[in-house]
C-alpha positions as CSV (number, residue, x, y, z in Angstrom):
1,M,0.0,0.0,0.0
2,P,2.8,2.5,0.6
3,A,3.9,2.2,-3.1
4,I,0.3,2.8,-4.2
5,L,-0.1,5.8,-2.0
6,K,3.2,7.2,-3.3
7,L,2.0,6.8,-6.9
8,I,-1.4,8.3,-6.2
9,G,0.3,11.1,-4.4
10,E,2.0,12.1,-7.7
11,Y,-1.5,13.3,-8.9
12,P,-2.9,15.5,-6.1
13,D,-5.1,17.5,-8.3
14,E,-6.4,14.6,-10.4
15,L,-7.0,11.8,-7.8
16,M,-8.9,11.8,-4.5
17,Q,-6.4,11.2,-1.8
18,D,-8.9,10.4,1.0
19,N,-11.0,7.3,1.6
20,L,-9.1,5.1,-0.7
21,P,-10.2,1.5,-1.1
22,P,-8.3,-1.2,0.9
23,A,-5.1,-2.6,-0.5
24,D,-6.8,-5.8,-1.7
25,A,-9.1,-3.8,-4.0
26,F,-6.1,-2.7,-6.1
27,F,-4.4,-4.1,-9.1
28,V,-0.9,-3.0,-9.7
29,A,1.6,-2.9,-12.6
30,E,5.2,-3.4,-11.7
31,N,8.5,-2.7,-13.5
32,E,11.6,-4.2,-11.9
33,G,9.9,-4.4,-8.6
34,L,8.5,-0.9,-8.6
35,V,4.8,-0.1,-8.7
36,V,4.3,1.9,-11.9
37,G,0.5,1.7,-12.2
38,C,-2.5,1.0,-10.0
39,C,-6.2,0.9,-10.2
40,A,-8.9,-0.3,-7.8
41,L,-12.2,-2.0,-8.1
42,E,-14.5,-1.0,-5.3
43,I,-17.5,-3.3,-5.2
44,Y,-20.6,-1.8,-3.6
45,S,-23.1,-4.5,-4.4
46,R,-23.7,-7.3,-6.9
47,R,-25.2,-4.6,-9.2
48,L,-22.6,-1.9,-8.9
49,A,-18.8,-1.4,-8.6
50,E,-16.5,1.6,-9.2
51,V,-13.2,1.6,-11.1
52,R,-11.2,4.2,-9.3
53,S,-7.7,5.5,-8.3
54,L,-6.2,4.8,-11.8
55,A,-2.7,6.1,-11.9
56,V,0.3,5.3,-14.1
57,A,3.8,6.8,-13.3
58,K,4.6,9.6,-15.8
59,D,7.6,7.7,-17.2
60,F,5.4,4.7,-18.0
61,Q,2.4,6.3,-19.7
62,R,1.3,5.5,-23.2
63,R,2.4,1.9,-22.9
64,G,-1.0,0.3,-22.4
65,I,-0.6,-0.1,-18.6
66,A,-3.8,1.8,-17.9
67,K,-5.8,-0.4,-20.4
68,Q,-4.4,-3.5,-18.7
69,L,-5.4,-2.3,-15.3
70,I,-8.9,-1.5,-16.5
71,R,-9.2,-4.9,-18.1
72,A,-8.2,-6.5,-14.8
73,C,-10.9,-4.6,-13.0
74,I,-13.5,-5.6,-15.6
75,A,-12.5,-9.2,-15.3
76,A,-12.7,-9.1,-11.5
77,A,-16.1,-7.5,-11.6
78,K,-17.3,-10.3,-13.9
79,E,-15.9,-12.9,-11.5
80,H,-18.0,-11.3,-8.8
81,A,-21.1,-11.2,-11.0
82,V,-21.2,-7.4,-10.9
83,Y,-23.1,-6.1,-13.9
84,E,-22.6,-2.3,-13.8
85,L,-19.3,-0.5,-13.5
86,F,-18.8,3.2,-13.3
87,C,-16.0,5.7,-12.9
88,I,-15.6,9.3,-12.1
89,T,-12.9,10.7,-14.4
90,G,-11.3,13.8,-15.8
91,N,-10.5,11.8,-18.9
92,P,-13.8,10.5,-20.3
93,D,-12.3,9.8,-23.8
94,F,-9.9,7.2,-22.3
95,F,-12.7,5.4,-20.5
96,Q,-15.0,5.6,-23.5
97,K,-12.4,3.8,-25.5
98,Q,-12.5,1.1,-22.8
99,G,-16.3,0.6,-23.3
100,F,-17.6,3.0,-20.6
101,G,-20.4,5.3,-21.6
102,T,-23.3,7.4,-20.3
103,F,-26.3,5.7,-18.8
104,K,-29.2,5.7,-21.2
105,K,-27.5,8.5,-23.1
106,E,-27.6,10.9,-20.1
107,K,-24.9,13.6,-20.3
108,Y,-24.0,14.1,-16.6
109,A,-23.6,12.2,-13.4
110,L,-24.3,14.6,-10.6
111,I,-22.6,14.2,-7.2
112,K,-23.1,15.9,-3.9
113,I,-20.1,15.6,-1.5
114,L,-21.2,15.8,2.1
């Protein structure tokens, strides 16, 4: 978990730093023993899970690591019989390329943080 926290800490303006999922919710990509990518699957119910905390070290971007991490989350969700995944992202184009889209052609997901 310390390596995951360090990686997520490289993106303080892009990723939420509080209330992270537990370590066992994360998938990681390693290079020579160093964590260079991470992504978590947080399962809320059989119906719904969130793909979150996706981060790839700057020196390792554009190598397909993020895609592989998303695929790992999707596979794990299927193994748990979850049938809806969502993500909150500042990069919707990337997630759309991974098969994510709006719900019933809605344009916005609205969130109220308490």
